[in-house]
N, CA, C and O atoms as a CHARMM CRD file, in Angstrom:
* protein
*
  384
    1    1 MET  N    -10.22600 -14.30200  -5.00600 PROA 1      0.00000
    2    1 MET  CA    -9.15600 -13.41400  -4.61600 PROA 1      0.00000
    3    1 MET  C     -9.31100 -12.07800  -5.31200 PROA 1      0.00000
    4    1 MET  O     -9.84100 -11.97600  -6.41800 PROA 1      0.00000
    5    2 ILE  N     -8.82900 -11.05800  -4.62100 PROA 2      0.00000
    6    2 ILE  CA    -8.89600  -9.69900  -5.13600 PROA 2      0.00000
    7    2 ILE  C     -7.48700  -9.11300  -5.16000 PROA 2      0.00000
    8    2 ILE  O     -6.73700  -9.23500  -4.19200 PROA 2      0.00000
    9    3 GLY  N     -7.13900  -8.47900  -6.27000 PROA 3      0.00000
   10    3 GLY  CA    -5.86400  -7.79200  -6.37700 PROA 3      0.00000
   11    3 GLY  C     -6.08100  -6.29700  -6.32400 PROA 3      0.00000
   12    3 GLY  O     -7.15000  -5.79300  -6.67000 PROA 3      0.00000
   13    4 LEU  N     -5.06800  -5.60800  -5.89300 PROA 4      0.00000
   14    4 LEU  CA    -5.11800  -4.15200  -5.84000 PROA 4      0.00000
   15    4 LEU  C     -3.72600  -3.62400  -6.15200 PROA 4      0.00000
   16    4 LEU  O     -2.73100  -4.06300  -5.57500 PROA 4      0.00000
   17    5 VAL  N     -3.67900  -2.67800  -7.07200 PROA 5      0.00000
   18    5 VAL  CA    -2.43300  -1.99500  -7.39900 PROA 5      0.00000
   19    5 VAL  C     -2.65100  -0.52000  -7.08500 PROA 5      0.00000
   20    5 VAL  O     -3.57400   0.10600  -7.60800 PROA 5      0.00000
   21    6 VAL  N     -1.79700   0.02600  -6.22900 PROA 6      0.00000
   22    6 VAL  CA    -1.90100   1.42800  -5.83300 PROA 6      0.00000
   23    6 VAL  C     -0.63600   2.15000  -6.28800 PROA 6      0.00000
   24    6 VAL  O      0.47100   1.77100  -5.90500 PROA 6      0.00000
   25    7 THR  N     -0.80000   3.18200  -7.09900 PROA 7      0.00000
   26    7 THR  CA     0.32400   3.98800  -7.55300 PROA 7      0.00000
   27    7 THR  C      0.35800   5.25700  -6.71200 PROA 7      0.00000
   28    7 THR  O     -0.64000   5.96500  -6.57600 PROA 7      0.00000
   29    8 LEU  N      1.54200   5.52400  -6.14900 PROA 8      0.00000
   30    8 LEU  CA     1.71900   6.65800  -5.25000 PROA 8      0.00000
   31    8 LEU  C      2.87100   7.52900  -5.74300 PROA 8      0.00000
   32    8 LEU  O      3.95300   7.02900  -6.04900 PROA 8      0.00000
   33    9 LYS  N      2.63000   8.80700  -5.81500 PROA 9      0.00000
   34    9 LYS  CA     3.66900   9.77900  -6.17000 PROA 9      0.00000
   35    9 LYS  C      4.12600  10.44900  -4.88300 PROA 9      0.00000
   36    9 LYS  O      3.30500  10.88900  -4.07700 PROA 9      0.00000
   37   10 VAL  N      5.44500  10.52500  -4.69300 PROA 10     0.00000
   38   10 VAL  CA     6.02900  11.07200  -3.47500 PROA 10     0.00000
   39   10 VAL  C      6.78200  12.36000  -3.81200 PROA 10     0.00000
   40   10 VAL  O      7.44700  12.45600  -4.84300 PROA 10     0.00000
   41   11 GLN  N      6.66400  13.34200  -2.92400 PROA 11     0.00000
   42   11 GLN  CA     7.34400  14.61600  -3.10300 PROA 11     0.00000
   43   11 GLN  C      8.86400  14.42400  -3.08100 PROA 11     0.00000
   44   11 GLN  O      9.37300  13.59200  -2.32900 PROA 11     0.00000
   45   12 PRO  N      9.58500  15.18500  -3.89900 PROA 12     0.00000
   46   12 PRO  CA    11.05200  15.10700  -3.86400 PROA 12     0.00000
   47   12 PRO  C     11.56700  15.37700  -2.45000 PROA 12     0.00000
   48   12 PRO  O     11.11600  16.30200  -1.77400 PROA 12     0.00000
   49   13 GLY  N     12.51300  14.55800  -2.02500 PROA 13     0.00000
   50   13 GLY  CA    13.09700  14.69800  -0.70500 PROA 13     0.00000
   51   13 GLY  C     12.34200  13.99400   0.40400 PROA 13     0.00000
   52   13 GLY  O     12.82400  13.94400   1.53600 PROA 13     0.00000
   53   14 LYS  N     11.17100  13.44900   0.10900 PROA 14     0.00000
   54   14 LYS  CA    10.35500  12.76000   1.11600 PROA 14     0.00000
   55   14 LYS  C     10.39200  11.24000   0.95600 PROA 14     0.00000
   56   14 LYS  O      9.67400  10.52300   1.65200 PROA 14     0.00000
   57   15 GLU  N     11.23000  10.75200   0.04100 PROA 15     0.00000
   58   15 GLU  CA    11.24600   9.31400  -0.25200 PROA 15     0.00000
   59   15 GLU  C     11.61400   8.46800   0.96600 PROA 15     0.00000
   60   15 GLU  O     10.94800   7.46800   1.23500 PROA 15     0.00000
   61   16 ALA  N     12.64200   8.83800   1.69600 PROA 16     0.00000
   62   16 ALA  CA    13.08400   8.03900   2.84800 PROA 16     0.00000
   63   16 ALA  C     12.01300   8.00100   3.92700 PROA 16     0.00000
   64   16 ALA  O     11.76600   6.95100   4.52000 PROA 16     0.00000
   65   17 GLU  N     11.37800   9.13300   4.18500 PROA 17     0.00000
   66   17 GLU  CA    10.30000   9.18200   5.17600 PROA 17     0.00000
   67   17 GLU  C      9.13600   8.30200   4.74300 PROA 17     0.00000
   68   17 GLU  O      8.58900   7.54500   5.54600 PROA 17     0.00000
   69   18 PHE  N      8.75800   8.40200   3.46900 PROA 18     0.00000
   70   18 PHE  CA     7.66800   7.58700   2.92500 PROA 18     0.00000
   71   18 PHE  C      7.99800   6.10500   3.04000 PROA 18     0.00000
   72   18 PHE  O      7.16400   5.32000   3.49200 PROA 18     0.00000
   73   19 GLU  N      9.19700   5.71500   2.64100 PROA 19     0.00000
   74   19 GLU  CA     9.58100   4.30400   2.69200 PROA 19     0.00000
   75   19 GLU  C      9.56600   3.78400   4.12700 PROA 19     0.00000
   76   19 GLU  O      9.18100   2.63700   4.35500 PROA 19     0.00000
   77   20 ALA  N      9.97400   4.59600   5.09600 PROA 20     0.00000
   78   20 ALA  CA     9.95000   4.16300   6.50200 PROA 20     0.00000
   79   20 ALA  C      8.51500   3.90800   6.96400 PROA 20     0.00000
   80   20 ALA  O      8.24700   2.91900   7.64700 PROA 20     0.00000
   81   21 VAL  N      7.60500   4.78900   6.59600 PROA 21     0.00000
   82   21 VAL  CA     6.19000   4.61200   6.94800 PROA 21     0.00000
   83   21 VAL  C      5.65700   3.32600   6.33200 PROA 21     0.00000
   84   21 VAL  O      4.96600   2.55400   6.99600 PROA 21     0.00000
   85   22 MET  N      5.97600   3.10000   5.07600 PROA 22     0.00000
   86   22 MET  CA     5.44300   1.93500   4.37200 PROA 22     0.00000
   87   22 MET  C      6.06000   0.63100   4.87800 PROA 22     0.00000
   88   22 MET  O      5.36900  -0.38500   4.95800 PROA 22     0.00000
   89   23 LYS  N      7.34600   0.64700   5.21900 PROA 23     0.00000
   90   23 LYS  CA     7.97100  -0.56300   5.76800 PROA 23     0.00000
   91   23 LYS  C      7.32400  -0.94800   7.08200 PROA 23     0.00000
   92   23 LYS  O      7.10500  -2.13100   7.34400 PROA 23     0.00000
   93   24 ASP  N      7.01300   0.04200   7.91600 PROA 24     0.00000
   94   24 ASP  CA     6.32900  -0.22400   9.17500 PROA 24     0.00000
   95   24 ASP  C      4.94300  -0.82100   8.91100 PROA 24     0.00000
   96   24 ASP  O      4.54900  -1.79500   9.55200 PROA 24     0.00000
   97   25 ALA  N      4.21600  -0.23800   7.97400 PROA 25     0.00000
   98   25 ALA  CA     2.88200  -0.73500   7.63600 PROA 25     0.00000
   99   25 ALA  C      2.94200  -2.15300   7.07700 PROA 25     0.00000
  100   25 ALA  O      2.12500  -2.99900   7.44000 PROA 25     0.00000
  101   26 MET  N      3.90600  -2.41600   6.19600 PROA 26     0.00000
  102   26 MET  CA     4.02300  -3.76600   5.62200 PROA 26     0.00000
  103   26 MET  C      4.27700  -4.80100   6.71200 PROA 26     0.00000
  104   26 MET  O      3.69600  -5.88500   6.68100 PROA 26     0.00000
  105   27 ALA  N      5.12700  -4.48300   7.66100 PROA 27     0.00000
  106   27 ALA  CA     5.43000  -5.41400   8.74900 PROA 27     0.00000
  107   27 ALA  C      4.18200  -5.69400   9.58000 PROA 27     0.00000
  108   27 ALA  O      3.92500  -6.83900   9.94900 PROA 27     0.00000
  109   28 LYS  N      3.41200  -4.65900   9.87300 PROA 28     0.00000
  110   28 LYS  CA     2.20000  -4.83300  10.68000 PROA 28     0.00000
  111   28 LYS  C      1.13300  -5.62600   9.93000 PROA 28     0.00000
  112   28 LYS  O      0.45200  -6.46400  10.52100 PROA 28     0.00000
  113   29 VAL  N      0.98700  -5.36700   8.63800 PROA 29     0.00000
  114   29 VAL  CA     0.00900  -6.11300   7.83800 PROA 29     0.00000
  115   29 VAL  C      0.40000  -7.58900   7.79200 PROA 29     0.00000
  116   29 VAL  O     -0.43400  -8.46400   8.03000 PROA 29     0.00000
  117   30 LYS  N      1.66000  -7.86200   7.48800 PROA 30     0.00000
  118   30 LYS  CA     2.11600  -9.24800   7.36000 PROA 30     0.00000
  119   30 LYS  C      2.00400 -10.00700   8.68200 PROA 30     0.00000
  120   30 LYS  O      1.77500 -11.21700   8.67600 PROA 30     0.00000
  121   31 ALA  N      2.16000  -9.32000   9.80900 PROA 31     0.00000
  122   31 ALA  CA     2.10300  -9.96300  11.13100 PROA 31     0.00000
  123   31 ALA  C      0.67500 -10.15200  11.63800 PROA 31     0.00000
  124   31 ALA  O      0.43200 -11.02600  12.46900 PROA 31     0.00000
  125   32 ASN  N     -0.27200  -9.35100  11.15300 PROA 32     0.00000
  126   32 ASN  CA    -1.59600  -9.32900  11.77700 PROA 32     0.00000
  127   32 ASN  C     -2.78300  -9.63800  10.86800 PROA 32     0.00000
  128   32 ASN  O     -3.91300  -9.73300  11.34700 PROA 32     0.00000
  129   33 GLU  N     -2.54700  -9.79600   9.57600 PROA 33     0.00000
  130   33 GLU  CA    -3.67600  -9.96400   8.66200 PROA 33     0.00000
  131   33 GLU  C     -3.50000 -11.21500   7.79400 PROA 33     0.00000
  132   33 GLU  O     -2.91100 -11.14500   6.71500 PROA 33     0.00000
  133   34 PRO  N     -4.00700 -12.35000   8.26200 PROA 34     0.00000
  134   34 PRO  CA    -3.83400 -13.59100   7.49800 PROA 34     0.00000
  135   34 PRO  C     -4.55100 -13.59700   6.14500 PROA 34     0.00000
  136   34 PRO  O     -4.21000 -14.39600   5.27300 PROA 34     0.00000
  137   35 GLY  N     -5.53500 -12.72000   5.96100 PROA 35     0.00000
  138   35 GLY  CA    -6.25200 -12.65100   4.68900 PROA 35     0.00000
  139   35 GLY  C     -5.53000 -11.85600   3.61800 PROA 35     0.00000
  140   35 GLY  O     -5.99900 -11.77100   2.48300 PROA 35     0.00000
  141   36 VAL  N     -4.38800 -11.27000   3.97100 PROA 36     0.00000
  142   36 VAL  CA    -3.59000 -10.52000   3.00600 PROA 36     0.00000
  143   36 VAL  C     -2.49600 -11.44900   2.49300 PROA 36     0.00000
  144   36 VAL  O     -1.59800 -11.84100   3.23700 PROA 36     0.00000
  145   37 MET  N     -2.58300 -11.78700   1.23600 PROA 37     0.00000
  146   37 MET  CA    -1.65600 -12.73700   0.62400 PROA 37     0.00000
  147   37 MET  C     -0.35700 -12.05000   0.17500 PROA 37     0.00000
  148   37 MET  O      0.73400 -12.59200   0.34800 PROA 37     0.00000
  149   38 ILE  N     -0.49200 -10.85900  -0.40000 PROA 38     0.00000
  150   38 ILE  CA     0.65500 -10.06800  -0.86000 PROA 38     0.00000
  151   38 ILE  C      0.41000  -8.62200  -0.44600 PROA 38     0.00000
  152   38 ILE  O     -0.68700  -8.09400  -0.62300 PROA 38     0.00000
  153   39 TYR  N      1.43700  -7.99100   0.10600 PROA 39     0.00000
  154   39 TYR  CA     1.37500  -6.58100   0.47400 PROA 39     0.00000
  155   39 TYR  C      2.79200  -6.06000   0.37700 PROA 39     0.00000
  156   39 TYR  O      3.53600  -6.07400   1.35800 PROA 39     0.00000
  157   40 GLN  N      3.17000  -5.59200  -0.82000 PROA 40     0.00000
  158   40 GLN  CA     4.57000  -5.26900  -1.07300 PROA 40     0.00000
  159   40 GLN  C      4.70100  -3.97400  -1.85300 PROA 40     0.00000
  160   40 GLN  O      3.98600  -3.74700  -2.82900 PROA 40     0.00000
  161   41 LEU  N      5.62400  -3.12700  -1.41200 PROA 41     0.00000
  162   41 LEU  CA     5.89600  -1.85800  -2.06100 PROA 41     0.00000
  163   41 LEU  C      7.05100  -1.99900  -3.04600 PROA 41     0.00000
  164   41 LEU  O      8.04900  -2.66100  -2.75900 PROA 41     0.00000
  165   42 PHE  N      6.90400  -1.37300  -4.20000 PROA 42     0.00000
  166   42 PHE  CA     7.94500  -1.32900  -5.22500 PROA 42     0.00000
  167   42 PHE  C      8.20500   0.11700  -5.59700 PROA 42     0.00000
  168   42 PHE  O      7.29900   0.95000  -5.55800 PROA 42     0.00000
  169   43 LYS  N      9.45200   0.41700  -5.96100 PROA 43     0.00000
  170   43 LYS  CA     9.86000   1.75100  -6.39300 PROA 43     0.00000
  171   43 LYS  C     10.14400   1.70600  -7.89400 PROA 43     0.00000
  172   43 LYS  O     10.84600   0.81400  -8.37200 PROA 43     0.00000
  173   44 SER  N      9.60600   2.65100  -8.61800 PROA 44     0.00000
  174   44 SER  CA     9.80200   2.70200 -10.06300 PROA 44     0.00000
  175   44 SER  C     11.26600   2.91200 -10.41400 PROA 44     0.00000
  176   44 SER  O     11.96100   3.70900  -9.78400 PROA 44     0.00000
  177   45 GLN  N     11.72000   2.19200 -11.42100 PROA 45     0.00000
  178   45 GLN  CA    13.07400   2.37500 -11.93900 PROA 45     0.00000
  179   45 GLN  C     13.13100   3.50200 -12.96800 PROA 45     0.00000
  180   45 GLN  O     14.21000   4.01200 -13.27100 PROA 45     0.00000
  181   46 SER  N     11.98100   3.89000 -13.50300 PROA 46     0.00000
  182   46 SER  CA    11.97100   4.85800 -14.59600 PROA 46     0.00000
  183   46 SER  C     11.33000   6.19700 -14.25200 PROA 46     0.00000
  184   46 SER  O     11.53100   7.17300 -14.97600 PROA 46     0.00000
  185   47 GLU  N     10.55500   6.27000 -13.15400 PROA 47     0.00000
  186   47 GLU  CA     9.88400   7.51400 -12.78700 PROA 47     0.00000
  187   47 GLU  C     10.24200   7.88500 -11.35600 PROA 47     0.00000
  188   47 GLU  O      9.79400   7.23200 -10.41300 PROA 47     0.00000
  189   48 ASP  N     11.04300   8.92400 -11.19000 PROA 48     0.00000
  190   48 ASP  CA    11.44200   9.37400  -9.85900 PROA 48     0.00000
  191   48 ASP  C     10.21700   9.67000  -9.00100 PROA 48     0.00000
  192   48 ASP  O      9.24800  10.27100  -9.46600 PROA 48     0.00000
  193   49 GLY  N     10.27400   9.24400  -7.75100 PROA 49     0.00000
  194   49 GLY  CA     9.20500   9.53300  -6.80400 PROA 49     0.00000
  195   49 GLY  C      7.93800   8.73100  -7.01000 PROA 49     0.00000
  196   49 GLY  O      6.91400   9.04000  -6.40000 PROA 49     0.00000
  197   50 THR  N      7.97600   7.71400  -7.84700 PROA 50     0.00000
  198   50 THR  CA     6.79200   6.88800  -8.10000 PROA 50     0.00000
  199   50 THR  C      6.97400   5.52400  -7.45800 PROA 50     0.00000
  200   50 THR  O      7.98500   4.85100  -7.65600 PROA 50     0.00000
  201   51 TYR  N      5.96900   5.13600  -6.68400 PROA 51     0.00000
  202   51 TYR  CA     5.95900   3.84100  -5.99800 PROA 51     0.00000
  203   51 TYR  C      4.67800   3.10500  -6.36400 PROA 51     0.00000
  204   51 TYR  O      3.65800   3.71900  -6.67600 PROA 51     0.00000
  205   52 VAL  N      4.75000   1.77800  -6.32100 PROA 52     0.00000
  206   52 VAL  CA     3.59000   0.94000  -6.59300 PROA 52     0.00000
  207   52 VAL  C      3.46400  -0.07000  -5.46300 PROA 52     0.00000
  208   52 VAL  O      4.41000  -0.79000  -5.14500 PROA 52     0.00000
  209   53 MET  N      2.27500  -0.10900  -4.86100 PROA 53     0.00000
  210   53 MET  CA     1.96600  -1.10500  -3.84000 PROA 53     0.00000
  211   53 MET  C      1.14700  -2.19200  -4.51000 PROA 53     0.00000
  212   53 MET  O      0.08300  -1.92600  -5.06800 PROA 53     0.00000
  213   54 MET  N      1.65000  -3.42300  -4.45200 PROA 54     0.00000
  214   54 MET  CA     0.93400  -4.56800  -5.00400 PROA 54     0.00000
  215   54 MET  C      0.33200  -5.34100  -3.84200 PROA 54     0.00000
  216   54 MET  O      1.02500  -5.71000  -2.89400 PROA 54     0.00000
  217   55 GLU  N     -0.97600  -5.57900  -3.93300 PROA 55     0.00000
  218   55 GLU  CA    -1.69200  -6.21600  -2.84800 PROA 55     0.00000
  219   55 GLU  C     -2.57300  -7.33700  -3.39100 PROA 55     0.00000
  220   55 GLU  O     -3.11200  -7.24400  -4.49400 PROA 55     0.00000
  221   56 GLN  N     -2.70800  -8.39200  -2.59900 PROA 56     0.00000
  222   56 GLN  CA    -3.62200  -9.48300  -2.95100 PROA 56     0.00000
  223   56 GLN  C     -4.30500  -9.94300  -1.67600 PROA 56     0.00000
  224   56 GLN  O     -3.66100 -10.14900  -0.64700 PROA 56     0.00000
  225   57 TYR  N     -5.63000 -10.10300  -1.76000 PROA 57     0.00000
  226   57 TYR  CA    -6.45700 -10.47400  -0.61500 PROA 57     0.00000
  227   57 TYR  C     -7.19200 -11.77400  -0.91000 PROA 57     0.00000
  228   57 TYR  O     -7.56400 -12.04800  -2.05100 PROA 57     0.00000
  229   58 SER  N     -7.39600 -12.56300   0.12900 PROA 58     0.00000
  230   58 SER  CA    -8.07400 -13.85000  -0.03800 PROA 58     0.00000
  231   58 SER  C     -9.55600 -13.68200  -0.33900 PROA 58     0.00000
  232   58 SER  O    -10.17700 -14.57800  -0.91100 PROA 58     0.00000
  233   59 SER  N    -10.13300 -12.53500   0.04300 PROA 59     0.00000
  234   59 SER  CA   -11.56500 -12.30000  -0.16000 PROA 59     0.00000
  235   59 SER  C    -11.88800 -10.81800  -0.03200 PROA 59     0.00000
  236   59 SER  O    -11.04900 -10.02800   0.40200 PROA 59     0.00000
  237   60 LYS  N    -13.08800 -10.44900  -0.40400 PROA 60     0.00000
  238   60 LYS  CA   -13.55300  -9.07600  -0.22500 PROA 60     0.00000
  239   60 LYS  C    -13.59400  -8.72800   1.25000 PROA 60     0.00000
  240   60 LYS  O    -13.29400  -7.59700   1.63300 PROA 60     0.00000
  241   61 GLU  N    -13.96000  -9.68500   2.07400 PROA 61     0.00000
  242   61 GLU  CA   -14.00500  -9.46200   3.51800 PROA 61     0.00000
  243   61 GLU  C    -12.61700  -9.12900   4.07300 PROA 61     0.00000
  244   61 GLU  O    -12.48200  -8.26500   4.93800 PROA 61     0.00000
  245   62 ALA  N    -11.59000  -9.81800   3.57100 PROA 62     0.00000
  246   62 ALA  CA   -10.21600  -9.53900   4.00900 PROA 62     0.00000
  247   62 ALA  C     -9.79400  -8.13500   3.57900 PROA 62     0.00000
  248   62 ALA  O     -9.13500  -7.42900   4.34200 PROA 62     0.00000
  249   63 LEU  N    -10.16300  -7.72800   2.37800 PROA 63     0.00000
  250   63 LEU  CA    -9.86400  -6.38000   1.89900 PROA 63     0.00000
  251   63 LEU  C    -10.57000  -5.33800   2.76200 PROA 63     0.00000
  252   63 LEU  O     -9.96400  -4.34600   3.16600 PROA 63     0.00000
  253   64 ASP  N    -11.85700  -5.56900   3.04200 PROA 64     0.00000
  254   64 ASP  CA   -12.62000  -4.63400   3.86900 PROA 64     0.00000
  255   64 ASP  C    -12.02800  -4.53100   5.27300 PROA 64     0.00000
  256   64 ASP  O    -11.90900  -3.43400   5.81800 PROA 64     0.00000
  257   65 ALA  N    -11.65900  -5.66800   5.85800 PROA 65     0.00000
  258   65 ALA  CA   -11.07900  -5.68300   7.19900 PROA 65     0.00000
  259   65 ALA  C     -9.74200  -4.94400   7.21800 PROA 65     0.00000
  260   65 ALA  O     -9.43600  -4.23500   8.17700 PROA 65     0.00000
  261   66 HSD  N     -8.95600  -5.10800   6.17200 PROA 66     0.00000
  262   66 HSD  CA    -7.65800  -4.43800   6.05700 PROA 66     0.00000
  263   66 HSD  C     -7.80900  -2.92200   6.18700 PROA 66     0.00000
  264   66 HSD  O     -7.04400  -2.26900   6.89700 PROA 66     0.00000
  265   67 GLY  N     -8.79100  -2.38300   5.50100 PROA 67     0.00000
  266   67 GLY  CA    -9.00100  -0.93700   5.51400 PROA 67     0.00000
  267   67 GLY  C     -9.45400  -0.37900   6.84200 PROA 67     0.00000
  268   67 GLY  O     -9.40400   0.83200   7.05300 PROA 67     0.00000
  269   68 LYS  N     -9.90100  -1.24600   7.75100 PROA 68     0.00000
  270   68 LYS  CA   -10.41900  -0.80000   9.04700 PROA 68     0.00000
  271   68 LYS  C     -9.44000  -1.00400  10.19900 PROA 68     0.00000
  272   68 LYS  O     -9.78800  -0.75800  11.35400 PROA 68     0.00000
  273   69 THR  N     -8.22600  -1.44700   9.90300 PROA 69     0.00000
  274   69 THR  CA    -7.26700  -1.71700  10.97600 PROA 69     0.00000
  275   69 THR  C     -6.63600  -0.41400  11.47800 PROA 69     0.00000
  276   69 THR  O     -6.50800   0.55000  10.72300 PROA 69     0.00000
  277   70 PRO  N     -6.24600  -0.39300  12.74300 PROA 70     0.00000
  278   70 PRO  CA    -5.57700   0.80200  13.27600 PROA 70     0.00000
  279   70 PRO  C     -4.26200   1.11800  12.56400 PROA 70     0.00000
  280   70 PRO  O     -3.90900   2.28500  12.39800 PROA 70     0.00000
  281   71 HSD  N     -3.53700   0.07400  12.14200 PROA 71     0.00000
  282   71 HSD  CA    -2.26700   0.35400  11.47000 PROA 71     0.00000
  283   71 HSD  C     -2.46800   0.96300  10.08300 PROA 71     0.00000
  284   71 HSD  O     -1.57600   1.65400   9.59100 PROA 71     0.00000
  285   72 MET  N     -3.60100   0.72900   9.44600 PROA 72     0.00000
  286   72 MET  CA    -3.86100   1.39300   8.16800 PROA 72     0.00000
  287   72 MET  C     -4.20800   2.86100   8.38600 PROA 72     0.00000
  288   72 MET  O     -3.79000   3.72100   7.61100 PROA 72     0.00000
  289   73 ALA  N     -4.96500   3.15000   9.42900 PROA 73     0.00000
  290   73 ALA  CA    -5.26500   4.55100   9.74600 PROA 73     0.00000
  291   73 ALA  C     -3.97000   5.30500  10.06300 PROA 73     0.00000
  292   73 ALA  O     -3.78500   6.44300   9.63300 PROA 73     0.00000
  293   74 GLU  N     -3.08900   4.66600  10.80900 PROA 74     0.00000
  294   74 GLU  CA    -1.80100   5.26100  11.15100 PROA 74     0.00000
  295   74 GLU  C     -0.96300   5.50500   9.89100 PROA 74     0.00000
  296   74 GLU  O     -0.35600   6.56500   9.73700 PROA 74     0.00000
  297   75 MET  N     -0.93800   4.51300   8.99100 PROA 75     0.00000
  298   75 MET  CA    -0.16300   4.63900   7.76200 PROA 75     0.00000
  299   75 MET  C     -0.67200   5.80600   6.91400 PROA 75     0.00000
  300   75 MET  O      0.12300   6.59400   6.40100 PROA 75     0.00000
  301   76 ILE  N     -1.97300   5.91600   6.76800 PROA 76     0.00000
  302   76 ILE  CA    -2.55500   6.97900   5.94500 PROA 76     0.00000
  303   76 ILE  C     -2.19600   8.34700   6.51300 PROA 76     0.00000
  304   76 ILE  O     -1.83700   9.26300   5.77300 PROA 76     0.00000
  305   77 THR  N     -2.29800   8.47600   7.83400 PROA 77     0.00000
  306   77 THR  CA    -1.94200   9.73900   8.48400 PROA 77     0.00000
  307   77 THR  C     -0.47300  10.07300   8.27900 PROA 77     0.00000
  308   77 THR  O     -0.13300  11.21700   7.97700 PROA 77     0.00000
  309   78 ASN  N      0.39600   9.09100   8.43900 PROA 78     0.00000
  310   78 ASN  CA     1.83900   9.33600   8.37600 PROA 78     0.00000
  311   78 ASN  C      2.38000   9.51400   6.96500 PROA 78     0.00000
  312   78 ASN  O      3.36200  10.22700   6.76200 PROA 78     0.00000
  313   79 MET  N      1.74100   8.86700   5.98100 PROA 79     0.00000
  314   79 MET  CA     2.27000   9.00600   4.62400 PROA 79     0.00000
  315   79 MET  C      1.70600  10.22500   3.91700 PROA 79     0.00000
  316   79 MET  O      2.28900  10.69200   2.93900 PROA 79     0.00000
  317   80 GLY  N      0.58900  10.74700   4.38700 PROA 80     0.00000
  318   80 GLY  CA    -0.06900  11.87900   3.73300 PROA 80     0.00000
  319   80 GLY  C      0.84800  13.04400   3.42900 PROA 80     0.00000
  320   80 GLY  O      0.83600  13.53700   2.30100 PROA 80     0.00000
  321   81 PRO  N      1.65500  13.51600   4.39700 PROA 81     0.00000
  322   81 PRO  CA     2.53700  14.65000   4.13200 PROA 81     0.00000
  323   81 PRO  C      3.64000  14.36600   3.10900 PROA 81     0.00000
  324   81 PRO  O      4.28300  15.29400   2.61700 PROA 81     0.00000
  325   82 CYS  N      3.85600  13.10400   2.79200 PROA 82     0.00000
  326   82 CYS  CA     4.90100  12.73700   1.82600 PROA 82     0.00000
  327   82 CYS  C      4.38800  12.71400   0.38800 PROA 82     0.00000
  328   82 CYS  O      5.17400  12.81000  -0.55400 PROA 82     0.00000
  329   83 LEU  N      3.08800  12.59000   0.22100 PROA 83     0.00000
  330   83 LEU  CA     2.52900  12.37100  -1.11100 PROA 83     0.00000
  331   83 LEU  C      2.46400  13.63600  -1.94500 PROA 83     0.00000
  332   83 LEU  O      2.32500  14.74500  -1.43000 PROA 83     0.00000
  333   84 ASP  N      2.56900  13.43300  -3.25100 PROA 84     0.00000
  334   84 ASP  CA     2.43600  14.48800  -4.24200 PROA 84     0.00000
  335   84 ASP  C      1.20200  14.15500  -5.07800 PROA 84     0.00000
  336   84 ASP  O      1.32100  13.68600  -6.20900 PROA 84     0.00000
  337   85 GLY  N      0.03200  14.39700  -4.52400 PROA 85     0.00000
  338   85 GLY  CA    -1.22100  14.05300  -5.19100 PROA 85     0.00000
  339   85 GLY  C     -1.87700  12.83900  -4.56200 PROA 85     0.00000
  340   85 GLY  O     -1.33800  12.21700  -3.64600 PROA 85     0.00000
  341   86 ARG  N     -3.03600  12.52300  -5.07000 PROA 86     0.00000
  342   86 ARG  CA    -3.82000  11.40500  -4.54300 PROA 86     0.00000
  343   86 ARG  C     -3.32900  10.07800  -5.10700 PROA 86     0.00000
  344   86 ARG  O     -2.94100  10.01000  -6.27300 PROA 86     0.00000
  345   87 PRO  N     -3.34000   9.01900  -4.29200 PROA 87     0.00000
  346   87 PRO  CA    -2.99500   7.69200  -4.80700 PROA 87     0.00000
  347   87 PRO  C     -3.99900   7.26000  -5.88700 PROA 87     0.00000
  348   87 PRO  O     -5.16500   7.65400  -5.86000 PROA 87     0.00000
  349   88 GLN  N     -3.52800   6.45700  -6.82100 PROA 88     0.00000
  350   88 GLN  CA    -4.38200   5.90000  -7.87200 PROA 88     0.00000
  351   88 GLN  C     -4.59500   4.42000  -7.57600 PROA 88     0.00000
  352   88 GLN  O     -3.62700   3.67500  -7.42400 PROA 88     0.00000
  353   89 PHE  N     -5.85200   3.98600  -7.49200 PROA 89     0.00000
  354   89 PHE  CA    -6.19900   2.61100  -7.14400 PROA 89     0.00000
  355   89 PHE  C     -6.72900   1.87200  -8.36000 PROA 89     0.00000
  356   89 PHE  O     -7.54600   2.39500  -9.11800 PROA 89     0.00000
  357   90 GLN  N     -6.24800   0.63900  -8.53400 PROA 90     0.00000
  358   90 GLN  CA    -6.77700  -0.24100  -9.57400 PROA 90     0.00000
  359   90 GLN  C     -7.10900  -1.58200  -8.91900 PROA 90     0.00000
  360   90 GLN  O     -6.20800  -2.30500  -8.49300 PROA 90     0.00000
  361   91 PHE  N     -8.40400  -1.91600  -8.84000 PROA 91     0.00000
  362   91 PHE  CA    -8.86200  -3.17000  -8.26800 PROA 91     0.00000
  363   91 PHE  C     -8.89400  -4.22400  -9.37500 PROA 91     0.00000
  364   91 PHE  O     -9.28200  -3.93500 -10.50700 PROA 91     0.00000
  365   92 LEU  N     -8.48600  -5.44200  -9.03700 PROA 92     0.00000
  366   92 LEU  CA    -8.32900  -6.50100 -10.03400 PROA 92     0.00000
  367   92 LEU  C     -9.00800  -7.78600  -9.59100 PROA 92     0.00000
  368   92 LEU  O     -9.02800  -8.11300  -8.40400 PROA 92     0.00000
  369   93 ASP  N     -9.56000  -8.50800 -10.54800 PROA 93     0.00000
  370   93 ASP  CA   -10.11500  -9.83600 -10.30400 PROA 93     0.00000
  371   93 ASP  C     -9.11800 -10.87900 -10.79500 PROA 93     0.00000
  372   93 ASP  O     -8.50900 -10.71400 -11.85200 PROA 93     0.00000
  373   94 LEU  N     -8.95500 -11.95100 -10.02600 PROA 94     0.00000
  374   94 LEU  CA    -8.06000 -13.05000 -10.38900 PROA 94     0.00000
  375   94 LEU  C     -8.63000 -13.80400 -11.59000 PROA 94     0.00000
  376   94 LEU  O     -9.82300 -14.10400 -11.63400 PROA 94     0.00000
  377   95 VAL  N     -7.78100 -14.10100 -12.54900 PROA 95     0.00000
  378   95 VAL  CA    -8.16300 -14.90900 -13.70100 PROA 95     0.00000
  379   95 VAL  C     -7.60000 -16.29900 -13.47900 PROA 95     0.00000
  380   95 VAL  O     -6.39300 -16.47600 -13.31700 PROA 95     0.00000
  381   96 GLU  N     -8.49600 -17.29300 -13.47300 PROA 96     0.00000
  382   96 GLU  CA    -8.05200 -18.68400 -13.26300 PROA 96     0.00000
  383   96 GLU  C     -8.38200 -19.51600 -14.46800 PROA 96     0.00000
  384   96 GLU  O     -8.09100 -20.71200 -14.49100 PROA 96     0.00000
């Protein structure tokens, strides 16, 4: 399994638009990608405009397939105008 934590900074006043884009993306991922175990957005309690997407994939192939879906391309296009800087990605290996 592969974990991924993505930290996203959102421009002031764009939070509702960003959350709507992400809720749509989460619904599409959960409905169409069986290799995605966790795909959930969280909002920071301590840093305004900071969100964290926690993701878990059953395999590298599932992660690769996720990035090639039409709904991910749509999400990237739609969330881009809301962001305040580039997302920060942290890839993780499962410890068993």
